[in-house]
GUPAKOL-82333 format. One record per residue (C-alpha): residue number from 1; residue in one letter; chain; y negated, z negated, x. Coordinates in Angstrom, 1 decimal, m for minus. Layout:
! residues N
@num = NUM&residu = A&chaine = A&north = Y&up = Z&east = X
...
***
This chain:
! residues 225
@num = 1&residu = M&chaine = A&north = m166.9&up = m98.4&east = 108.5
@num = 2&residu = K&chaine = A&north = m170.4&up = m99.7&east = 107.7
@num = 3&residu = R&chaine = A&north = m170.1&up = m102.3&east = 110.5
@num = 4&residu = S&chaine = A&north = m169.1&up = m99.7&east = 113.1
@num = 5&residu = K&chaine = A&north = m172.1&up = m97.5&east = 112.1
@num = 6&residu = A&chaine = A&north = m174.4&up = m100.5&east = 112.4
@num = 7&residu = M&chaine = A&north = m173.0&up = m101.3&east = 115.8
@num = 8&residu = R&chaine = A&north = m173.4&up = m97.7&east = 117.1
@num = 9&residu = R&chaine = A&north = m176.2&up = m97.6&east = 119.6
@num = 10&residu = F&chaine = A&north = m178.5&up = m94.7&east = 120.3
@num = 11&residu = D&chaine = A&north = m177.7&up = m93.1&east = 123.7
@num = 12&residu = P&chaine = A&north = m180.8&up = m91.3&east = 125.2
@num = 13&residu = R&chaine = A&north = m178.6&up = m89.3&east = 127.6
@num = 14&residu = T&chaine = A&north = m176.3&up = m88.1&east = 124.8
@num = 15&residu = F&chaine = A&north = m179.5&up = m87.0&east = 122.9
@num = 16&residu = L&chaine = A&north = m180.8&up = m85.2&east = 126.0
@num = 17&residu = S&chaine = A&north = m177.4&up = m83.4&east = 126.7
@num = 18&residu = K&chaine = A&north = m177.4&up = m81.0&east = 123.7
@num = 19&residu = A&chaine = A&north = m179.7&up = m79.0&east = 121.5
@num = 20&residu = G&chaine = A&north = m180.8&up = m80.3&east = 118.1
@num = 21&residu = P&chaine = A&north = m183.8&up = m80.5&east = 115.8
@num = 22&residu = G&chaine = A&north = m186.9&up = m79.9&east = 117.8
@num = 23&residu = R&chaine = A&north = m185.1&up = m79.3&east = 121.1
@num = 24&residu = T&chaine = A&north = m183.5&up = m76.3&east = 122.7
@num = 25&residu = V&chaine = A&north = m181.6&up = m75.7&east = 126.0
@num = 26&residu = S&chaine = A&north = m182.3&up = m72.6&east = 128.1
@num = 27&residu = K&chaine = A&north = m180.9&up = m71.4&east = 131.5
@num = 28&residu = Y&chaine = A&north = m183.3&up = m70.2&east = 134.2
@num = 29&residu = G&chaine = A&north = m182.5&up = m68.2&east = 137.3
@num = 30&residu = V&chaine = A&north = m184.0&up = m68.8&east = 140.8
@num = 31&residu = H&chaine = A&north = m187.8&up = m68.2&east = 140.8
@num = 32&residu = Q&chaine = A&north = m187.9&up = m67.9&east = 137.0
@num = 33&residu = V&chaine = A&north = m191.0&up = m69.6&east = 135.4
@num = 34&residu = V&chaine = A&north = m190.5&up = m72.3&east = 132.8
@num = 35&residu = F&chaine = A&north = m194.2&up = m72.6&east = 132.1
@num = 36&residu = S&chaine = A&north = m197.4&up = m71.4&east = 133.7
@num = 37&residu = Q&chaine = A&north = m200.7&up = m72.9&east = 134.6
@num = 38&residu = G&chaine = A&north = m203.0&up = m72.3&east = 131.6
@num = 39&residu = D&chaine = A&north = m200.2&up = m72.0&east = 129.0
@num = 40&residu = A&chaine = A&north = m200.4&up = m74.0&east = 125.8
@num = 41&residu = A&chaine = A&north = m199.0&up = m77.5&east = 126.4
@num = 42&residu = D&chaine = A&north = m196.9&up = m78.1&east = 123.3
@num = 43&residu = A&chaine = A&north = m193.6&up = m79.5&east = 124.6
@num = 44&residu = V&chaine = A&north = m191.9&up = m81.7&east = 127.2
@num = 45&residu = F&chaine = A&north = m189.1&up = m80.4&east = 129.4
@num = 46&residu = Y&chaine = A&north = m186.0&up = m82.3&east = 130.6
@num = 47&residu = I&chaine = A&north = m184.0&up = m81.0&east = 133.5
@num = 48&residu = Q&chaine = A&north = m180.3&up = m81.1&east = 132.8
@num = 49&residu = K&chaine = A&north = m179.2&up = m79.2&east = 136.0
@num = 50&residu = G&chaine = A&north = m181.0&up = m77.7&east = 139.0
@num = 51&residu = K&chaine = A&north = m184.4&up = m78.2&east = 140.6
@num = 52&residu = L&chaine = A&north = m187.9&up = m77.1&east = 139.7
@num = 53&residu = K&chaine = A&north = m191.0&up = m76.9&east = 141.8
@num = 54&residu = I&chaine = A&north = m194.4&up = m77.8&east = 140.3
@num = 55&residu = T&chaine = A&north = m197.3&up = m75.8&east = 141.8
@num = 56&residu = V&chaine = A&north = m201.0&up = m75.6&east = 141.3
@num = 57&residu = V&chaine = A&north = m203.3&up = m72.7&east = 142.2
@num = 58&residu = S&chaine = A&north = m207.0&up = m73.3&east = 143.0
@num = 59&residu = E&chaine = A&north = m209.8&up = m71.1&east = 141.9
@num = 60&residu = Q&chaine = A&north = m209.8&up = m69.7&east = 145.4
@num = 61&residu = G&chaine = A&north = m206.1&up = m68.7&east = 145.0
@num = 62&residu = K&chaine = A&north = m204.6&up = m71.3&east = 147.3
@num = 63&residu = E&chaine = A&north = m201.3&up = m72.6&east = 146.0
@num = 64&residu = A&chaine = A&north = m199.8&up = m76.0&east = 146.6
@num = 65&residu = V&chaine = A&north = m196.4&up = m77.5&east = 145.7
@num = 66&residu = V&chaine = A&north = m197.2&up = m80.9&east = 144.1
@num = 67&residu = A&chaine = A&north = m193.7&up = m81.9&east = 143.2
@num = 68&residu = V&chaine = A&north = m190.0&up = m80.9&east = 143.3
@num = 69&residu = L&chaine = A&north = m188.0&up = m82.3&east = 140.4
@num = 70&residu = G&chaine = A&north = m184.3&up = m82.5&east = 139.8
@num = 71&residu = P&chaine = A&north = m181.7&up = m83.5&east = 137.2
@num = 72&residu = E&chaine = A&north = m182.5&up = m86.2&east = 134.7
@num = 73&residu = E&chaine = A&north = m186.3&up = m85.8&east = 135.2
@num = 74&residu = F&chaine = A&north = m189.0&up = m84.8&east = 132.8
@num = 75&residu = C&chaine = A&north = m191.9&up = m82.5&east = 133.3
@num = 76&residu = G&chaine = A&north = m194.8&up = m81.3&east = 131.1
@num = 77&residu = E&chaine = A&north = m195.3&up = m84.8&east = 129.7
@num = 78&residu = A&chaine = A&north = m199.1&up = m84.6&east = 130.0
@num = 79&residu = C&chaine = A&north = m199.1&up = m82.9&east = 126.6
@num = 80&residu = L&chaine = A&north = m198.4&up = m86.4&east = 125.1
@num = 81&residu = T&chaine = A&north = m201.8&up = m87.6&east = 126.4
@num = 82&residu = G&chaine = A&north = m203.8&up = m84.8&east = 124.7
@num = 83&residu = Q&chaine = A&north = m203.6&up = m82.1&east = 127.4
@num = 84&residu = T&chaine = A&north = m203.8&up = m78.8&east = 125.5
@num = 85&residu = R&chaine = A&north = m203.2&up = m76.5&east = 128.5
@num = 86&residu = R&chaine = A&north = m200.8&up = m76.7&east = 131.4
@num = 87&residu = M&chaine = A&north = m202.5&up = m77.8&east = 134.6
@num = 88&residu = A&chaine = A&north = m199.6&up = m76.5&east = 136.8
@num = 89&residu = T&chaine = A&north = m196.7&up = m74.0&east = 136.9
@num = 90&residu = A&chaine = A&north = m193.1&up = m75.0&east = 136.8
@num = 91&residu = A&chaine = A&north = m190.6&up = m72.6&east = 138.4
@num = 92&residu = A&chaine = A&north = m186.9&up = m72.8&east = 139.2
@num = 93&residu = I&chaine = A&north = m185.9&up = m73.1&east = 142.9
@num = 94&residu = T&chaine = A&north = m182.2&up = m73.2&east = 141.9
@num = 95&residu = E&chaine = A&north = m180.4&up = m72.1&east = 138.8
@num = 96&residu = C&chaine = A&north = m181.4&up = m74.5&east = 136.1
@num = 97&residu = E&chaine = A&north = m180.5&up = m75.7&east = 132.6
@num = 98&residu = I&chaine = A&north = m183.5&up = m77.2&east = 130.9
@num = 99&residu = M&chaine = A&north = m184.1&up = m78.8&east = 127.5
@num = 100&residu = R&chaine = A&north = m187.4&up = m78.0&east = 125.8
@num = 101&residu = I&chaine = A&north = m188.5&up = m80.9&east = 123.4
@num = 102&residu = E&chaine = A&north = m191.3&up = m80.1&east = 121.0
@num = 103&residu = K&chaine = A&north = m194.2&up = m82.5&east = 121.2
@num = 104&residu = T&chaine = A&north = m193.7&up = m83.7&east = 117.6
@num = 105&residu = A&chaine = A&north = m190.0&up = m84.4&east = 118.3
@num = 106&residu = M&chaine = A&north = m190.8&up = m86.2&east = 121.5
@num = 107&residu = V&chaine = A&north = m193.4&up = m88.4&east = 119.8
@num = 108&residu = R&chaine = A&north = m190.9&up = m89.2&east = 117.0
@num = 109&residu = M&chaine = A&north = m188.3&up = m90.3&east = 119.4
@num = 110&residu = L&chaine = A&north = m190.7&up = m92.5&east = 121.4
@num = 111&residu = L&chaine = A&north = m191.8&up = m94.2&east = 118.3
@num = 112&residu = G&chaine = A&north = m188.4&up = m94.5&east = 116.6
@num = 113&residu = E&chaine = A&north = m185.9&up = m95.2&east = 119.4
@num = 114&residu = P&chaine = A&north = m186.6&up = m98.1&east = 121.7
@num = 115&residu = A&chaine = A&north = m183.8&up = m97.1&east = 124.1
@num = 116&residu = F&chaine = A&north = m185.4&up = m93.7&east = 124.5
@num = 117&residu = S&chaine = A&north = m188.9&up = m95.2&east = 125.0
@num = 118&residu = E&chaine = A&north = m187.5&up = m97.6&east = 127.7
@num = 119&residu = M&chaine = A&north = m185.9&up = m94.6&east = 129.5
@num = 120&residu = F&chaine = A&north = m189.1&up = m92.6&east = 129.4
@num = 121&residu = I&chaine = A&north = m191.3&up = m95.4&east = 130.5
@num = 122&residu = A&chaine = A&north = m189.0&up = m96.0&east = 133.5
@num = 123&residu = H&chaine = A&north = m189.3&up = m92.3&east = 134.4
@num = 124&residu = L&chaine = A&north = m193.1&up = m92.6&east = 134.2
@num = 125&residu = L&chaine = A&north = m193.1&up = m95.7&east = 136.5
@num = 126&residu = V&chaine = A&north = m190.9&up = m94.0&east = 139.1
@num = 127&residu = R&chaine = A&north = m193.1&up = m90.9&east = 139.0
@num = 128&residu = T&chaine = A&north = m196.3&up = m93.0&east = 139.4
@num = 129&residu = I&chaine = A&north = m194.8&up = m94.8&east = 142.5
@num = 130&residu = R&chaine = A&north = m193.7&up = m91.4&east = 143.9
@num = 131&residu = V&chaine = A&north = m197.2&up = m90.0&east = 143.5
@num = 132&residu = E&chaine = A&north = m198.7&up = m93.1&east = 145.3
@num = 133&residu = E&chaine = A&north = m196.2&up = m92.7&east = 148.1
@num = 134&residu = D&chaine = A&north = m197.0&up = m88.9&east = 148.4
@num = 135&residu = L&chaine = A&north = m200.7&up = m89.8&east = 148.8
@num = 136&residu = V&chaine = A&north = m200.0&up = m92.3&east = 151.5
@num = 137&residu = D&chaine = A&north = m197.8&up = m89.8&east = 153.2
@num = 138&residu = Q&chaine = A&north = m200.5&up = m87.2&east = 153.2
@num = 139&residu = L&chaine = A&north = m203.2&up = m89.6&east = 154.4
@num = 140&residu = F&chaine = A&north = m201.4&up = m91.4&east = 157.2
@num = 141&residu = N&chaine = A&north = m198.3&up = m89.5&east = 158.4
@num = 142&residu = S&chaine = A&north = m198.0&up = m86.5&east = 160.7
@num = 143&residu = S&chaine = A&north = m196.6&up = m83.2&east = 159.4
@num = 144&residu = E&chaine = A&north = m193.3&up = m83.9&east = 161.1
@num = 145&residu = K&chaine = A&north = m192.9&up = m87.1&east = 159.2
@num = 146&residu = R&chaine = A&north = m194.0&up = m85.5&east = 156.0
@num = 147&residu = L&chaine = A&north = m191.4&up = m82.8&east = 156.4
@num = 148&residu = A&chaine = A&north = m188.6&up = m85.4&east = 157.1
@num = 149&residu = R&chaine = A&north = m189.6&up = m87.3&east = 154.0
@num = 150&residu = A&chaine = A&north = m189.7&up = m84.2&east = 151.9
@num = 151&residu = L&chaine = A&north = m186.2&up = m83.2&east = 153.0
@num = 152&residu = L&chaine = A&north = m184.8&up = m86.6&east = 152.3
@num = 153&residu = L&chaine = A&north = m186.3&up = m86.6&east = 148.8
@num = 154&residu = L&chaine = A&north = m185.0&up = m83.1&east = 148.1
@num = 155&residu = A&chaine = A&north = m181.5&up = m84.3&east = 149.1
@num = 156&residu = N&chaine = A&north = m181.8&up = m87.3&east = 146.7
@num = 157&residu = F&chaine = A&north = m181.2&up = m89.6&east = 149.6
@num = 158&residu = G&chaine = A&north = m180.9&up = m93.2&east = 148.6
@num = 159&residu = K&chaine = A&north = m180.2&up = m92.7&east = 144.9
@num = 160&residu = E&chaine = A&north = m177.4&up = m94.9&east = 143.7
@num = 161&residu = G&chaine = A&north = m174.1&up = m93.2&east = 143.1
@num = 162&residu = R&chaine = A&north = m175.0&up = m90.0&east = 144.7
@num = 163&residu = P&chaine = A&north = m173.5&up = m88.9&east = 148.0
@num = 164&residu = E&chaine = A&north = m175.5&up = m87.0&east = 150.6
@num = 165&residu = P&chaine = A&north = m175.7&up = m83.6&east = 149.0
@num = 166&residu = I&chaine = A&north = m176.0&up = m80.1&east = 150.3
@num = 167&residu = L&chaine = A&north = m179.2&up = m78.4&east = 149.2
@num = 168&residu = A&chaine = A&north = m179.6&up = m75.0&east = 147.8
@num = 169&residu = K&chaine = A&north = m181.6&up = m72.7&east = 150.0
@num = 170&residu = I&chaine = A&north = m185.3&up = m73.6&east = 150.0
@num = 171&residu = S&chaine = A&north = m187.7&up = m71.4&east = 151.8
@num = 172&residu = Q&chaine = A&north = m189.8&up = m72.7&east = 154.7
@num = 173&residu = E&chaine = A&north = m192.9&up = m71.4&east = 152.8
@num = 174&residu = T&chaine = A&north = m192.1&up = m73.8&east = 150.0
@num = 175&residu = L&chaine = A&north = m191.6&up = m76.7&east = 152.4
@num = 176&residu = A&chaine = A&north = m194.9&up = m75.8&east = 154.1
@num = 177&residu = E&chaine = A&north = m196.7&up = m75.8&east = 150.7
@num = 178&residu = M&chaine = A&north = m195.1&up = m79.2&east = 149.9
@num = 179&residu = I&chaine = A&north = m196.4&up = m81.0&east = 153.0
@num = 180&residu = G&chaine = A&north = m199.6&up = m79.1&east = 153.5
@num = 181&residu = T&chaine = A&north = m198.9&up = m77.4&east = 156.8
@num = 182&residu = T&chaine = A&north = m198.1&up = m73.9&east = 158.1
@num = 183&residu = R&chaine = A&north = m194.7&up = m72.1&east = 158.0
@num = 184&residu = S&chaine = A&north = m194.6&up = m72.0&east = 161.8
@num = 185&residu = R&chaine = A&north = m194.9&up = m75.8&east = 162.1
@num = 186&residu = V&chaine = A&north = m192.1&up = m76.2&east = 159.5
@num = 187&residu = S&chaine = A&north = m190.0&up = m73.8&east = 161.5
@num = 188&residu = H&chaine = A&north = m190.7&up = m75.7&east = 164.7
@num = 189&residu = F&chaine = A&north = m189.7&up = m79.1&east = 163.2
@num = 190&residu = M&chaine = A&north = m186.6&up = m77.7&east = 161.4
@num = 191&residu = N&chaine = A&north = m185.3&up = m76.4&east = 164.7
@num = 192&residu = K&chaine = A&north = m186.1&up = m79.7&east = 166.3
@num = 193&residu = F&chaine = A&north = m184.3&up = m81.7&east = 163.6
@num = 194&residu = R&chaine = A&north = m181.3&up = m79.4&east = 163.9
@num = 195&residu = K&chaine = A&north = m181.1&up = m79.8&east = 167.7
@num = 196&residu = L&chaine = A&north = m181.2&up = m83.6&east = 167.3
@num = 197&residu = G&chaine = A&north = m178.4&up = m83.4&east = 164.7
@num = 198&residu = F&chaine = A&north = m180.6&up = m84.7&east = 161.8
@num = 199&residu = I&chaine = A&north = m179.9&up = m81.5&east = 159.7
@num = 200&residu = D&chaine = A&north = m177.6&up = m78.5&east = 159.6
@num = 201&residu = Y&chaine = A&north = m178.6&up = m75.2&east = 158.0
@num = 202&residu = N&chaine = A&north = m177.4&up = m71.7&east = 157.8
@num = 203&residu = D&chaine = A&north = m176.8&up = m70.4&east = 154.3
@num = 204&residu = H&chaine = A&north = m177.4&up = m73.9&east = 153.0
@num = 205&residu = L&chaine = A&north = m179.2&up = m77.1&east = 154.2
@num = 206&residu = E&chaine = A&north = m177.4&up = m80.4&east = 154.8
@num = 207&residu = V&chaine = A&north = m179.5&up = m83.5&east = 155.4
@num = 208&residu = H&chaine = A&north = m178.0&up = m86.4&east = 157.4
@num = 209&residu = S&chaine = A&north = m179.0&up = m90.0&east = 157.1
@num = 210&residu = S&chaine = A&north = m180.1&up = m90.0&east = 160.8
@num = 211&residu = L&chaine = A&north = m183.2&up = m88.1&east = 159.6
@num = 212&residu = L&chaine = A&north = m184.5&up = m91.5&east = 158.4
@num = 213&residu = N&chaine = A&north = m185.3&up = m92.3&east = 162.0
@num = 214&residu = V&chaine = A&north = m188.2&up = m89.8&east = 161.9
@num = 215&residu = V&chaine = A&north = m189.6&up = m91.4&east = 158.7
@num = 216&residu = L&chaine = A&north = m189.1&up = m95.1&east = 159.8
@num = 217&residu = H&chaine = A&north = m190.5&up = m94.7&east = 163.3
@num = 218&residu = D&chaine = A&north = m194.0&up = m96.2&east = 163.5
@num = 219&residu = Q&chaine = A&north = m194.3&up = m96.3&east = 159.7
@num = 220&residu = P&chaine = A&north = m197.9&up = m97.1&east = 158.6
@num = 221&residu = H&chaine = A&north = m198.4&up = m100.6&east = 157.3
@num = 222&residu = I&chaine = A&north = m200.1&up = m100.7&east = 153.9
@num = 223&residu = S&chaine = A&north = m201.5&up = m104.0&east = 152.8
@num = 224&residu = R&chaine = A&north = m201.0&up = m105.0&east = 149.2
@num = 225&residu = R&chaine = A&north = m203.5&up = m107.5&east = 147.8
***
């Protein structure tokens, strides 16, 4: 018995699948806010099911979508670096199940469980790469390419073990906020993509692999020193 206990390994995904000390699981409906810009930053959130959009509002009242996050992703982790107030708002764009992990419980796990720390660091690295890619996208690509890339990312295209999914309904306003253009431009490109057979949408949106042609065509070359 002692030997089996010693051999038992900590599984981060099992830990993140159910409530326990310092962590609770809540359900959110579409458009329901998980946390708001300006709220106290005292916890990290882990998405078990569904998708969230992270938005920022400027002093002039202009809103921008800075990220869309899905299952097995964290958000609100800036509280671990000393941030005391939320710099953005997180709201559900589909029905969600989200775990709230108190800051003290999160720090305890990071310090005490190497497997959990490894998983969280991997998450941070992927997020950092994504932010860099988003910046390159905004600086060099047309709004048409930015929209194509956003749709592929929303569809989790390219992730191992995941088939091409059908997305929940996402408004064209949200897509416009994500890529920094107008709703009319998004509507124009969505109709174009549908006519070319890259996407299908009525009550839902289905993204086909052929949409990659828009992103890969004349992709900017970024030198790495």
